A tleap script that builds the chain and sets N, CA, C and O, in Angstrom:
source leaprc.protein.ff14SB
mol = sequence {
  NMET VAL TRP GLN ASP ILE LEU ASN GLY LEU
  GLN GLY ILE LEU ASP PHE PHE ALA ASN ILE
  GLY ARG GLN VAL ILE ASN LEU LEU PRO ALA
  SER PRO PHE HIE ILE ILE ASP ASN ASN VAL
  ILE ASP VAL LYS TRP LEU GLN TRP PHE ASN
  TRP PHE PHE PRO VAL GLY GLU ILE VAL ALA
  GLU LEU GLN LEU TRP VAL SER ALA ILE VAL
  VAL PHE TYR ILE TYR GLN LEU ILE LEU ARG
  TRP VAL LYS ALA ILE CGLN
}
set mol.1.N position { 34.650 1.845 23.409 }
set mol.1.CA position { 35.084 1.416 21.802 }
set mol.1.C position { 34.711 0.840 20.925 }
set mol.1.O position { 34.593 1.109 19.730 }
set mol.2.N position { 34.419 -0.358 21.763 }
set mol.2.CA position { 33.477 -1.521 21.293 }
set mol.2.C position { 31.991 -1.571 20.309 }
set mol.2.O position { 31.549 -2.298 19.419 }
set mol.3.N position { 31.677 -0.712 20.831 }
set mol.3.CA position { 29.957 -0.859 20.695 }
set mol.3.C position { 30.361 0.366 19.407 }
set mol.3.O position { 30.052 0.151 18.235 }
set mol.4.N position { 31.013 1.513 19.799 }
set mol.4.CA position { 30.538 2.132 18.559 }
set mol.4.C position { 31.542 1.583 16.940 }
set mol.4.O position { 31.253 1.762 15.756 }
set mol.5.N position { 32.605 0.972 17.499 }
set mol.5.CA position { 32.904 -0.152 15.849 }
set mol.5.C position { 31.496 -0.904 16.003 }
set mol.5.O position { 31.073 -0.966 14.849 }
set mol.6.N position { 30.574 -1.497 16.841 }
set mol.6.CA position { 29.216 -2.315 15.802 }
set mol.6.C position { 28.662 -0.955 15.652 }
set mol.6.O position { 28.478 -0.801 14.445 }
set mol.7.N position { 28.379 -0.107 16.169 }
set mol.7.CA position { 27.281 1.085 15.587 }
set mol.7.C position { 27.638 1.229 14.041 }
set mol.7.O position { 26.926 1.064 13.051 }
set mol.8.N position { 28.759 1.532 14.142 }
set mol.8.CA position { 29.436 2.128 13.057 }
set mol.8.C position { 29.287 0.820 11.769 }
set mol.8.O position { 29.379 1.077 10.569 }
set mol.9.N position { 28.976 -0.966 12.482 }
set mol.9.CA position { 29.051 -1.353 11.323 }
set mol.9.C position { 27.896 -1.498 11.132 }
set mol.9.O position { 27.643 -1.684 9.942 }
set mol.10.N position { 26.678 -1.497 12.074 }
set mol.10.CA position { 25.623 -1.326 11.726 }
set mol.10.C position { 24.995 -0.785 10.731 }
set mol.10.O position { 24.274 -1.174 9.811 }
set mol.11.N position { 25.501 0.383 11.181 }
set mol.11.CA position { 25.258 2.153 10.416 }
set mol.11.C position { 25.724 1.560 8.858 }
set mol.11.O position { 24.992 2.118 8.041 }
set mol.12.N position { 26.741 0.571 8.125 }
set mol.12.CA position { 27.152 1.133 7.086 }
set mol.12.C position { 26.314 -0.512 6.711 }
set mol.12.O position { 26.563 -0.969 5.596 }
set mol.13.N position { 25.324 -1.372 7.670 }
set mol.13.CA position { 25.110 -2.314 6.305 }
set mol.13.C position { 23.513 -1.524 6.583 }
set mol.13.O position { 22.697 -2.142 5.899 }
set mol.14.N position { 23.034 -0.730 7.117 }
set mol.14.CA position { 21.812 -0.023 6.796 }
set mol.14.C position { 21.575 1.062 5.092 }
set mol.14.O position { 20.671 1.329 4.300 }
set mol.15.N position { 23.557 1.472 5.363 }
set mol.15.CA position { 23.469 2.274 4.108 }
set mol.15.C position { 23.772 1.872 3.524 }
set mol.15.O position { 23.832 2.647 2.570 }
set mol.16.N position { 24.363 0.358 3.092 }
set mol.16.CA position { 23.841 -0.216 1.997 }
set mol.16.C position { 22.837 -0.557 1.387 }
set mol.16.O position { 22.457 -0.351 0.234 }
set mol.17.N position { 22.330 -1.213 2.414 }
set mol.17.CA position { 20.632 -1.407 2.007 }
set mol.17.C position { 19.656 -0.516 1.482 }
set mol.17.O position { 18.619 -0.667 0.836 }
set mol.18.N position { 20.358 0.572 1.997 }
set mol.18.CA position { 18.967 1.684 1.377 }
set mol.18.C position { 19.612 2.006 0.349 }
set mol.18.O position { 18.877 2.327 -0.585 }
set mol.19.N position { 21.000 2.062 0.084 }
set mol.19.CA position { 21.765 1.826 -1.441 }
set mol.19.C position { 21.051 1.690 -2.637 }
set mol.19.O position { 20.728 2.385 -3.601 }
set mol.20.N position { 20.892 0.294 -2.140 }
set mol.20.CA position { 20.386 -1.191 -2.957 }
set mol.20.C position { 18.800 -0.347 -3.222 }
set mol.20.O position { 18.429 -0.311 -4.395 }
set mol.21.N position { 17.976 0.252 -2.266 }
set mol.21.CA position { 16.980 0.473 -2.452 }
set mol.21.C position { 16.699 1.698 -3.215 }
set mol.21.O position { 15.854 1.727 -4.109 }
set mol.22.N position { 17.279 2.525 -2.928 }
set mol.22.CA position { 17.661 3.818 -4.089 }
set mol.22.C position { 17.557 3.659 -5.698 }
set mol.22.O position { 16.814 4.116 -6.567 }
set mol.23.N position { 19.149 2.410 -5.647 }
set mol.23.CA position { 18.622 2.233 -6.742 }
set mol.23.C position { 17.587 1.261 -7.905 }
set mol.23.O position { 17.549 1.479 -9.116 }
set mol.24.N position { 16.610 -0.090 -7.003 }
set mol.24.CA position { 15.910 -0.463 -7.537 }
set mol.24.C position { 15.151 0.898 -7.666 }
set mol.24.O position { 14.805 1.316 -8.771 }
set mol.25.N position { 14.901 1.578 -6.508 }
set mol.25.CA position { 13.545 2.625 -7.077 }
set mol.25.C position { 13.609 3.618 -8.611 }
set mol.25.O position { 12.745 3.958 -9.418 }
set mol.26.N position { 15.012 3.839 -8.512 }
set mol.26.CA position { 15.212 4.993 -9.626 }
set mol.26.C position { 14.815 3.644 -10.752 }
set mol.26.O position { 14.327 4.163 -11.756 }
set mol.27.N position { 14.862 2.279 -10.886 }
set mol.27.CA position { 14.968 1.329 -11.979 }
set mol.27.C position { 13.149 1.668 -12.682 }
set mol.27.O position { 12.739 1.616 -13.841 }
set mol.28.N position { 12.494 1.977 -11.496 }
set mol.28.CA position { 11.530 1.678 -11.534 }
set mol.28.C position { 10.585 3.527 -13.142 }
set mol.28.O position { 11.000 4.681 -13.253 }
set mol.29.N position { 9.823 3.085 -13.637 }
set mol.29.CA position { 9.231 3.778 -14.247 }
set mol.29.C position { 8.191 4.829 -13.751 }
set mol.29.O position { 7.333 4.716 -12.876 }
set mol.30.N position { 8.528 5.953 -14.608 }
set mol.30.CA position { 7.718 7.571 -13.875 }
set mol.30.C position { 6.483 7.041 -13.348 }
set mol.30.O position { 6.150 5.870 -13.532 }
set mol.31.N position { 5.651 8.052 -12.558 }
set mol.31.CA position { 4.394 7.669 -12.542 }
set mol.31.C position { 3.327 7.582 -13.517 }
set mol.31.O position { 2.764 8.675 -13.454 }
set mol.32.N position { 2.739 6.853 -14.402 }
set mol.32.CA position { 1.495 7.690 -15.528 }
set mol.32.C position { 0.878 8.287 -15.048 }
set mol.32.O position { 0.863 9.191 -15.883 }
set mol.33.N position { 0.031 8.732 -14.034 }
set mol.33.CA position { -0.505 9.745 -13.781 }
set mol.33.C position { -0.747 11.015 -12.550 }
set mol.33.O position { -1.460 11.302 -11.589 }
set mol.34.N position { 0.861 11.706 -13.686 }
set mol.34.CA position { 1.593 12.859 -13.212 }
set mol.34.C position { 0.599 13.671 -14.241 }
set mol.34.O position { 0.306 14.793 -13.827 }
set mol.35.N position { 0.090 13.345 -15.372 }
set mol.35.CA position { -0.522 13.975 -16.037 }
set mol.35.C position { -1.588 14.288 -15.471 }
set mol.35.O position { -1.787 15.502 -15.435 }
set mol.36.N position { -2.464 13.560 -14.948 }
set mol.36.CA position { -3.569 14.615 -13.876 }
set mol.36.C position { -4.023 15.293 -13.507 }
set mol.36.O position { -4.969 14.740 -12.946 }
set mol.37.N position { -4.113 16.567 -13.313 }
set mol.37.CA position { -4.148 17.765 -13.127 }
set mol.37.C position { -5.997 17.427 -12.307 }
set mol.37.O position { -6.586 16.346 -12.294 }
set mol.38.N position { -6.508 18.826 -11.699 }
set mol.38.CA position { -7.146 18.935 -10.925 }
set mol.38.C position { -8.226 19.647 -12.015 }
set mol.38.O position { -9.377 19.862 -11.634 }
set mol.39.N position { -7.769 20.035 -13.507 }
set mol.39.CA position { -8.578 20.273 -14.365 }
set mol.39.C position { -9.930 18.535 -14.699 }
set mol.39.O position { -11.143 18.522 -14.492 }
set mol.40.N position { -9.518 17.991 -14.949 }
set mol.40.CA position { -10.561 16.532 -15.034 }
set mol.40.C position { -11.588 16.358 -13.928 }
set mol.40.O position { -12.374 15.434 -14.139 }
set mol.41.N position { -11.822 17.261 -12.414 }
set mol.41.CA position { -12.592 16.327 -12.154 }
set mol.41.C position { -13.529 17.749 -12.142 }
set mol.41.O position { -14.349 17.839 -11.229 }
set mol.42.N position { -13.427 18.970 -13.219 }
set mol.42.CA position { -14.402 19.738 -13.792 }
set mol.42.C position { -15.203 19.449 -14.915 }
set mol.42.O position { -16.254 19.997 -15.248 }
set mol.43.N position { -14.612 18.559 -15.445 }
set mol.43.CA position { -15.863 18.317 -16.329 }
set mol.43.C position { -16.796 17.407 -16.406 }
set mol.43.O position { -16.821 16.274 -15.925 }
set mol.44.N position { -18.022 18.306 -17.424 }
set mol.44.CA position { -19.396 18.094 -16.632 }
set mol.44.C position { -20.055 16.268 -17.069 }
set mol.44.O position { -21.005 15.651 -16.588 }
set mol.45.N position { -19.319 15.979 -17.863 }
set mol.45.CA position { -19.573 14.311 -18.042 }
set mol.45.C position { -19.164 13.674 -17.140 }
set mol.45.O position { -19.796 12.656 -16.858 }
set mol.46.N position { -18.396 13.896 -16.632 }
set mol.46.CA position { -18.043 12.813 -15.010 }
set mol.46.C position { -18.558 13.025 -13.859 }
set mol.46.O position { -18.361 12.200 -12.966 }
set mol.47.N position { -19.433 14.325 -13.594 }
set mol.47.CA position { -20.455 14.318 -12.917 }
set mol.47.C position { -21.558 13.843 -12.791 }
set mol.47.O position { -22.023 13.517 -11.699 }
set mol.48.N position { -22.149 13.727 -13.884 }
set mol.48.CA position { -23.397 12.421 -14.517 }
set mol.48.C position { -23.282 11.119 -14.957 }
set mol.48.O position { -24.150 10.279 -15.193 }
set mol.49.N position { -21.708 11.065 -15.058 }
set mol.49.CA position { -20.987 9.459 -14.876 }
set mol.49.C position { -21.177 9.277 -13.251 }
set mol.49.O position { -21.479 8.261 -12.625 }
set mol.50.N position { -20.950 10.354 -12.869 }
set mol.50.CA position { -20.745 9.922 -11.193 }
set mol.50.C position { -22.437 10.055 -10.554 }
set mol.50.O position { -22.627 9.944 -9.343 }
set mol.51.N position { -23.112 10.200 -11.121 }
set mol.51.CA position { -24.416 10.141 -10.250 }
set mol.51.C position { -25.234 8.506 -10.878 }
set mol.51.O position { -25.997 7.798 -10.221 }
set mol.52.N position { -24.728 8.252 -12.413 }
set mol.52.CA position { -25.383 7.638 -12.976 }
set mol.52.C position { -24.313 5.943 -12.162 }
set mol.52.O position { -24.688 4.774 -12.075 }
set mol.53.N position { -23.389 6.394 -11.864 }
set mol.53.CA position { -22.398 5.256 -11.013 }
set mol.53.C position { -21.101 5.612 -10.491 }
set mol.53.O position { -19.972 5.801 -10.944 }
set mol.54.N position { -22.060 5.645 -8.639 }
set mol.54.CA position { -21.191 6.443 -7.835 }
set mol.54.C position { -19.860 5.326 -7.329 }
set mol.54.O position { -19.828 4.279 -6.683 }
set mol.55.N position { -18.575 6.412 -8.185 }
set mol.55.CA position { -17.778 5.339 -7.698 }
set mol.55.C position { -17.223 5.202 -5.880 }
set mol.55.O position { -17.100 4.245 -5.115 }
set mol.56.N position { -16.990 6.755 -5.747 }
set mol.56.CA position { -16.594 6.431 -4.575 }
set mol.56.C position { -17.303 6.068 -3.454 }
set mol.56.O position { -16.886 6.259 -2.311 }
set mol.57.N position { -18.583 5.443 -3.785 }
set mol.57.CA position { -19.471 4.466 -2.901 }
set mol.57.C position { -18.959 3.530 -2.901 }
set mol.57.O position { -18.494 3.060 -1.863 }
set mol.58.N position { -18.848 2.816 -4.306 }
set mol.58.CA position { -18.343 1.591 -5.099 }
set mol.58.C position { -17.214 0.922 -4.229 }
set mol.58.O position { -16.982 -0.224 -3.843 }
set mol.59.N position { -16.530 2.335 -4.077 }
set mol.59.CA position { -15.179 1.672 -3.791 }
set mol.59.C position { -15.023 1.574 -1.607 }
set mol.59.O position { -14.397 0.885 -0.801 }
set mol.60.N position { -15.896 2.581 -1.556 }
set mol.60.CA position { -15.966 2.360 0.699 }
set mol.60.C position { -16.627 1.414 0.349 }
set mol.60.O position { -16.181 0.648 1.203 }
set mol.61.N position { -17.605 0.569 -0.413 }
set mol.61.CA position { -17.804 -0.931 -0.122 }
set mol.61.C position { -17.232 -1.605 -0.030 }
set mol.61.O position { -17.410 -2.530 0.762 }
set mol.62.N position { -16.080 -1.476 -0.922 }
set mol.62.CA position { -14.886 -2.770 -2.119 }
set mol.62.C position { -13.919 -2.950 -0.413 }
set mol.62.O position { -13.555 -3.879 0.308 }
set mol.63.N position { -13.863 -1.917 -0.410 }
set mol.63.CA position { -12.492 -1.509 1.267 }
set mol.63.C position { -13.920 -2.039 1.795 }
set mol.63.O position { -14.308 -2.568 0.754 }
set mol.64.N position { -14.584 -2.171 2.390 }
set mol.64.CA position { -15.235 -2.624 3.649 }
set mol.64.C position { -15.609 -3.600 3.465 }
set mol.64.O position { -15.966 -4.086 4.539 }
set mol.65.N position { -15.845 -4.615 2.222 }
set mol.65.CA position { -16.423 -5.469 1.814 }
set mol.65.C position { -14.706 -6.789 1.962 }
set mol.65.O position { -14.727 -7.954 2.358 }
set mol.66.N position { -13.224 -5.803 1.376 }
set mol.66.CA position { -12.016 -6.959 1.629 }
set mol.66.C position { -11.599 -7.166 2.506 }
set mol.66.O position { -10.929 -8.179 2.707 }
set mol.67.N position { -11.930 -5.939 3.688 }
set mol.67.CA position { -11.662 -5.575 5.200 }
set mol.67.C position { -12.048 -7.086 5.560 }
set mol.67.O position { -11.170 -7.934 5.717 }
set mol.68.N position { -13.449 -7.382 5.684 }
set mol.68.CA position { -14.577 -7.688 6.006 }
set mol.68.C position { -13.329 -9.278 6.073 }
set mol.68.O position { -12.625 -9.417 7.073 }
set mol.69.N position { -13.266 -10.141 5.087 }
set mol.69.CA position { -12.986 -10.819 4.257 }
set mol.69.C position { -11.372 -11.258 4.878 }
set mol.69.O position { -11.047 -12.386 5.248 }
set mol.70.N position { -10.679 -10.280 4.869 }
set mol.70.CA position { -8.863 -10.352 5.387 }
set mol.70.C position { -9.076 -11.038 6.826 }
set mol.70.O position { -8.650 -12.077 7.329 }
set mol.71.N position { -10.259 -9.588 7.448 }
set mol.71.CA position { -10.069 -10.262 9.545 }
set mol.71.C position { -10.657 -11.455 8.916 }
set mol.71.O position { -9.790 -12.329 8.910 }
set mol.72.N position { -11.569 -11.805 8.472 }
set mol.72.CA position { -12.263 -13.576 8.388 }
set mol.72.C position { -10.978 -14.569 8.225 }
set mol.72.O position { -11.056 -15.659 8.791 }
set mol.73.N position { -10.115 -14.340 7.683 }
set mol.73.CA position { -9.234 -15.052 7.265 }
set mol.73.C position { -8.667 -15.308 8.208 }
set mol.73.O position { -8.567 -16.435 8.692 }
set mol.74.N position { -7.952 -13.774 8.853 }
set mol.74.CA position { -6.490 -14.405 10.160 }
set mol.74.C position { -7.374 -14.903 11.446 }
set mol.74.O position { -6.912 -15.586 12.359 }
set mol.75.N position { -8.391 -14.555 11.379 }
set mol.75.CA position { -9.716 -15.053 12.547 }
set mol.75.C position { -9.222 -16.331 12.202 }
set mol.75.O position { -8.026 -16.501 12.436 }
set mol.76.N position { -9.857 -17.283 11.696 }
set mol.76.CA position { -9.636 -18.096 11.248 }
set mol.76.C position { -8.724 -19.212 10.975 }
set mol.76.O position { -8.937 -20.420 10.872 }
set mol.77.N position { -7.148 -18.174 10.839 }
set mol.77.CA position { -5.909 -18.839 10.967 }
set mol.77.C position { -5.222 -18.526 12.380 }
set mol.77.O position { -4.130 -18.985 12.713 }
set mol.78.N position { -5.925 -17.776 13.074 }
set mol.78.CA position { -5.605 -17.957 14.790 }
set mol.78.C position { -6.005 -18.739 15.337 }
set mol.78.O position { -5.432 -19.276 16.285 }
set mol.79.N position { -7.239 -19.072 14.853 }
set mol.79.CA position { -8.330 -19.988 15.537 }
set mol.79.C position { -7.042 -21.378 14.689 }
set mol.79.O position { -6.700 -22.426 15.236 }
set mol.80.N position { -6.863 -21.184 14.132 }
set mol.80.CA position { -6.072 -22.971 13.509 }
set mol.80.C position { -4.942 -23.039 14.111 }
set mol.80.O position { -4.601 -24.178 14.428 }
set mol.81.N position { -4.091 -22.010 14.435 }
set mol.81.CA position { -2.695 -21.941 15.310 }
set mol.81.C position { -2.913 -22.659 16.125 }
set mol.81.O position { -2.204 -23.660 16.231 }
set mol.82.N position { -4.001 -22.421 17.037 }
set mol.82.CA position { -4.260 -22.700 18.427 }
set mol.82.C position { -5.130 -23.787 18.718 }
set mol.82.O position { -5.343 -24.248 19.839 }
set mol.83.N position { -5.749 -24.271 17.353 }
set mol.83.CA position { -5.823 -25.605 17.377 }
set mol.83.C position { -7.836 -25.477 17.703 }
set mol.83.O position { -8.478 -26.524 17.625 }
set mol.84.N position { -8.284 -24.672 17.905 }
set mol.84.CA position { -9.307 -24.281 18.417 }
set mol.84.C position { -10.376 -24.446 16.984 }
set mol.84.O position { -11.527 -24.481 17.418 }
set mol.85.N position { -10.375 -24.529 15.823 }
set mol.85.CA position { -10.734 -25.288 14.459 }
set mol.85.C position { -10.171 -26.691 13.679 }
set mol.85.O position { -9.250 -27.247 14.278 }
set mol.86.N position { -10.540 -27.214 12.634 }
set mol.86.CA position { -9.525 -27.595 12.182 }
set mol.86.C position { -9.676 -27.310 10.759 }
set mol.86.O position { -8.770 -27.592 9.974 }
savepdb mol mol.pdb
quit
């Protein structure tokens, strides 16, 4: 009986925060990217632009670089935490 009351109270708290989250999300504007569809990819000049300026490869390398930097800083933070470095 007591556990059921505790669970009901926790469920009420979760529902409260879920409602707040929904209200916050409803305040956000609509996505500006909904107007982009698959027809944009078929543009001939976009293929030529991508040949001269390989966007996919640049994004992949930037992702790898940022991941390496994040791993370095996390590793450095852990070493400072255990007092291995200053």
